PAZALUM-90232 format. One line per field, with one value per atom (N, C-alpha, C): atom name; residue in one letter; x, z, y; residue number from 0. Coordinates in pm, 1 decimal, padded with zeros to 6 digits. Atoms other than C-alpha are relative to their C-alpha. Layout:
// PAZALUM-90232
atome	[CA ...]
residu	[a ...]
px	[X ...]
pz	[Z ...]
py	[Y ...]
num	[NUM ...]
//
This chain:
// PAZALUM-90232
atome	[N CA C N CA C N CA C N CA C N CA C N CA C N CA C N CA C N CA C N CA C N CA C N CA C N CA C N CA C N CA C N CA C N CA C N CA C N CA C N CA C N CA C N CA C N CA C N CA C N CA C N CA C N CA C N CA C N CA C N CA C N CA C N CA C N CA C N CA C N CA C N CA C N CA C N CA C N CA C N CA C N CA C N CA C N CA C N CA C N CA C N CA C N CA C N CA C N CA C N CA C N CA C N CA C N CA C N CA C N CA C N CA C N CA C N CA C N CA C N CA C N CA C N CA C N CA C N CA C N CA C N CA C N CA C N CA C N CA C N CA C N CA C N CA C N CA C N CA C N CA C N CA C N CA C N CA C N CA C N CA C]
residu	[m m m h h h g g g v v v f f f i i i v v v a a a i i i v v v f f f g g g g g g i i i v v v l l l a a a l l l a a a v v v i i i g g g s s s t t t i i i l l l m m m g g g i i i k k k i i i i i i k k k g g g g g g v v v s s s r r r k k k e e e q q q m m m h h h q q q a a a e e e e e e a a a r r r t t t i i i q q q e e e i i i y y y q q q g g g l l l d d d r r r m m m e e e k k k r r r i i i e e e a a a l l l e e e t t t i i i l l l l l l e e e k k k e e e k k k r r r n n n q q q]
px	[00081.0 01671.3 00087.6 -00083.6 01939.1 00067.9 -00069.5 02086.2 -00100.2 00107.4 01720.2 -00032.9 00070.4 01676.2 00144.9 -00100.5 02069.8 -00014.0 -00018.4 02057.1 -00176.1 00174.9 01649.2 00107.9 -00028.9 01882.1 00077.2 -00084.2 02137.2 -00092.5 00070.5 01909.6 -00101.6 00083.6 01686.8 00053.8 -00114.9 01985.6 00083.3 -00034.8 02121.8 -00112.8 00144.4 01743.2 -00005.3 00032.6 01733.9 00102.9 -00121.8 02080.7 -00004.8 00082.1 01996.4 -00073.6 00120.1 01645.8 00045.5 -00024.8 01819.1 00121.1 -00089.6 02154.5 -00043.8 00027.0 01940.0 -00159.0 00062.8 01667.9 00093.6 -00097.7 01978.9 00041.1 -00063.9 02113.3 -00097.4 00147.8 01754.7 -00046.3 00002.5 01723.9 00137.1 -00113.2 02062.5 -00014.8 00051.8 01947.9 -00083.0 00125.4 01641.7 00057.9 -00080.0 01853.2 00049.3 -00113.5 02108.3 -00093.0 00112.5 01817.8 -00078.6 00093.6 01630.1 -00106.9 00038.3 01427.1 -00180.1 00120.8 01074.5 -00085.7 00068.4 00812.5 -00117.6 00073.5 00552.4 -00074.4 00078.2 00309.5 00063.0 -00073.6 00531.3 00105.9 -00081.0 00726.8 -00153.6 00099.2 00384.9 -00057.1 00016.6 00305.1 00119.9 -00125.7 00643.1 -00048.4 -00026.2 00597.9 -00103.9 00132.5 00196.0 00110.9 -00026.3 00382.4 00134.9 -00094.9 00655.7 -00091.5 00032.9 00406.6 -00108.2 00055.7 00179.7 00114.9 -00109.2 00488.0 00037.9 -00014.1 00570.0 -00082.4 00083.4 00239.0 -00006.9 00056.4 00200.7 00118.1 -00085.8 00589.4 -00032.9 00060.5 00427.5 -00081.1 00132.6 00142.0 00090.8 -00052.6 00356.2 00092.4 -00059.9 00566.4 -00104.9 00107.0 00265.2 -00027.5 00050.7 00151.7 00078.6 -00127.7 00483.0 -00024.3 00008.3 00480.3 -00109.8 00116.6 00133.8 -00058.9 -00000.2 00183.8 00112.0 -00090.7 00513.0 -00079.4 00065.4 00262.8 -00086.4 00059.8 00054.7 00063.2 -00099.8 00299.9 00061.8 -00047.5 00424.4 -00115.5 00120.3 00098.1 -00008.6 00015.9 00061.3 00057.9 -00124.7 00382.1 -00010.5 00012.7 00267.3 -00072.7 00174.8 -00050.5 00060.9 -00130.4 00180.3 00051.3 -00061.9 00397.1 -00098.6 00073.5 00093.4 -00065.3 00091.3 -00088.5 00091.0 -00059.5 00199.2 00014.1]
pz	[00064.4 04285.3 -00181.9 00111.1 03978.5 -00060.1 00060.7 03979.9 -00077.0 00055.1 03912.8 -00125.9 00132.9 03601.6 -00095.7 00120.5 03483.4 -00018.6 -00009.1 03581.6 -00140.5 00059.2 03357.2 -00163.1 00136.3 03060.9 -00048.6 -00003.7 03077.8 -00059.7 00036.5 03060.6 -00133.4 00131.6 02771.8 -00109.9 00103.1 02580.0 -00076.1 00076.5 02560.5 -00060.7 00068.6 02517.7 -00164.3 00131.9 02234.5 -00165.3 00105.9 02052.7 -00014.9 00034.2 02117.0 -00125.7 00082.8 01895.8 -00080.0 00138.2 01635.1 -00045.3 00092.4 01573.9 -00019.8 00084.6 01566.3 -00084.2 00169.7 01322.4 -00126.7 00114.2 01151.5 -00074.2 00024.7 01142.3 -00051.7 00055.4 01081.4 -00153.3 00142.9 00768.6 -00089.2 00025.8 00658.5 -00090.7 00078.3 00649.0 -00078.7 00093.8 00486.8 -00157.7 00155.1 00187.2 -00043.8 00058.4 00133.6 -00012.4 00013.8 00174.8 -00112.9 00110.9 -00099.4 00047.3 -00048.1 00120.7 -00032.0 00042.4 -00066.9 00018.2 -00059.5 00097.4 -00120.2 00105.6 -00076.6 -00116.7 00075.2 -00154.9 -00093.7 00129.8 -00333.6 -00119.2 00157.7 -00537.7 -00083.6 00126.2 -00684.3 -00032.9 00105.8 -00808.2 -00047.7 00155.1 -00977.1 -00042.9 00111.6 -01136.8 -00075.3 00077.7 -01230.9 -00097.0 00110.5 -01368.5 -00059.2 00138.3 -01576.2 -00080.1 00142.8 -01731.4 -00044.4 00089.4 -01780.8 -00111.9 -00006.3 -01896.8 -00172.4 00141.8 -02168.6 -00054.3 00036.5 -02259.8 -00135.4 00102.2 -02380.3 -00090.2 00076.9 -02526.3 -00122.2 00102.4 -02739.7 -00060.2 00136.9 -02868.8 -00065.8 00128.1 -02992.4 -00096.5 00077.0 -03138.7 -00119.4 00078.5 -03338.7 -00088.2 00035.7 -03397.8 -00130.9 00036.5 -03527.7 -00171.9 00115.3 -03797.7 -00081.5 00077.8 -03877.2 -00103.4 00075.6 -04004.0 -00110.8 00123.5 -04197.3 -00110.6 00111.6 -04370.6 -00094.2 00049.9 -04440.9 -00093.8 00035.5 -04536.1 -00121.8 00145.4 -04819.2 -00112.4 00093.3 -04949.3 -00048.8 00017.9 -04973.4 -00100.5 00095.9 -05162.2 -00136.6 00121.4 -05416.6 -00083.8 00056.5 -05446.8 -00088.4 00098.0 -05581.2 -00122.5 00124.5 -05829.5 -00025.6 00084.4 -05964.1 -00102.7 00050.6 -06025.1 -00068.3 00103.2 -06219.9 -00082.7]
py	[00001.9 01955.6 00039.2 -00002.8 02064.5 -00117.5 00128.7 01692.3 -00081.6 00065.9 01546.6 00013.0 -00047.4 01785.3 -00064.1 00075.9 01667.4 -00162.8 00112.8 01328.7 -00072.7 -00001.5 01331.5 00040.4 00004.5 01503.9 -00099.1 00172.7 01200.1 -00065.7 00126.2 00982.6 00004.6 -00031.8 01154.2 -00028.2 00006.2 01214.3 -00122.6 00187.8 00825.2 -00058.8 00085.3 00707.7 00077.6 -00083.2 00953.1 -00019.9 00045.4 00877.5 -00136.0 00177.0 00501.7 -00035.0 00006.0 00562.8 00064.5 -00044.6 00760.1 -00113.2 00092.8 00488.3 -00119.7 00145.4 00234.4 00018.8 00023.2 00346.3 00032.2 -00020.3 00451.4 -00148.0 00145.0 00083.8 -00058.3 00080.2 -00031.8 00049.4 -00075.0 00198.0 -00052.3 00054.1 00100.3 -00135.7 00097.9 -00253.1 -00034.8 00013.0 -00207.1 00033.4 -00015.5 -00051.5 -00067.9 00087.4 -00281.8 -00130.2 00095.5 -00555.3 -00017.6 00011.0 -00426.6 00125.3 -00065.6 -00264.9 00031.9 -00035.7 -00309.3 -00111.3 00077.7 -00497.4 -00053.4 00042.4 -00723.7 00052.8 -00081.3 -00510.5 00136.5 -00071.3 -00275.2 -00073.5 00073.1 -00565.8 -00036.8 00036.5 -00630.3 00133.1 -00084.9 -00271.3 00020.6 00030.5 -00259.9 -00084.3 00110.0 -00592.4 00039.7 -00084.8 -00433.2 00071.9 -00122.1 -00117.1 -00034.0 00091.3 -00333.0 -00037.3 00079.6 -00513.0 00086.9 -00140.7 -00208.3 00029.7 -00072.0 -00023.3 -00130.9 00074.8 -00351.2 -00027.1 -00054.0 -00371.4 00134.6 -00129.5 00025.9 -00062.9 00014.5 -00046.5 -00104.9 00105.9 -00369.3 00030.2 -00082.4 -00174.4 00100.2 -00129.0 00100.7 -00047.1 00104.2 -00169.0 -00035.3 00067.8 -00299.4 00145.3 -00134.3 00059.3 00062.1 -00033.1 00128.3 -00077.2 00084.5 -00145.2 00059.4 -00022.1 -00053.2 00140.5 -00111.8 00297.1 -00014.7 00055.0 00164.5 -00041.7 00102.0 -00109.4 00139.3 -00105.2 00213.3 00073.8 -00101.6 00437.2 -00067.7 00079.9 00162.3 00011.4 -00011.4 00153.3 00086.2 -00097.9 00450.5 00074.8 00014.1 00490.9 -00024.7 00120.4 00234.4 00043.6 -00067.9 00398.4 00184.5 -00123.2 00721.0 -00000.9 00010.7 00559.8 -00021.7 00037.9 00401.0 00107.2 -00139.6 00710.9 00101.4 -00085.8 00907.6 -00072.8]
num	[0 0 0 1 1 1 2 2 2 3 3 3 4 4 4 5 5 5 6 6 6 7 7 7 8 8 8 9 9 9 10 10 10 11 11 11 12 12 12 13 13 13 14 14 14 15 15 15 16 16 16 17 17 17 18 18 18 19 19 19 20 20 20 21 21 21 22 22 22 23 23 23 24 24 24 25 25 25 26 26 26 27 27 27 28 28 28 29 29 29 30 30 30 31 31 31 32 32 32 33 33 33 34 34 34 35 35 35 36 36 36 37 37 37 38 38 38 39 39 39 40 40 40 41 41 41 42 42 42 43 43 43 44 44 44 45 45 45 46 46 46 47 47 47 48 48 48 49 49 49 50 50 50 51 51 51 52 52 52 53 53 53 54 54 54 55 55 55 56 56 56 57 57 57 58 58 58 59 59 59 60 60 60 61 61 61 62 62 62 63 63 63 64 64 64 65 65 65 66 66 66 67 67 67 68 68 68 69 69 69 70 70 70 71 71 71 72 72 72 73 73 73 74 74 74 75 75 75 76 76 76 77 77 77 78 78 78 79 79 79]
//
């Protein structure tokens, strides 16, 4: 009876070890290859576009503020 438990534990341990080693190898391959699915790539691309749009909008806003500051400074110079 004890022999059956020992055999079950040994085989269970071997199966568990193979599963852990196999999943570790697969995760390593996924990391090396980039591991990003098409859906994640599309999401990242959309995020990049959104960030670029925000950056461009802020750049345009900065230019408008500079133009307004210039106008106000010229107005103050004329009033003095």
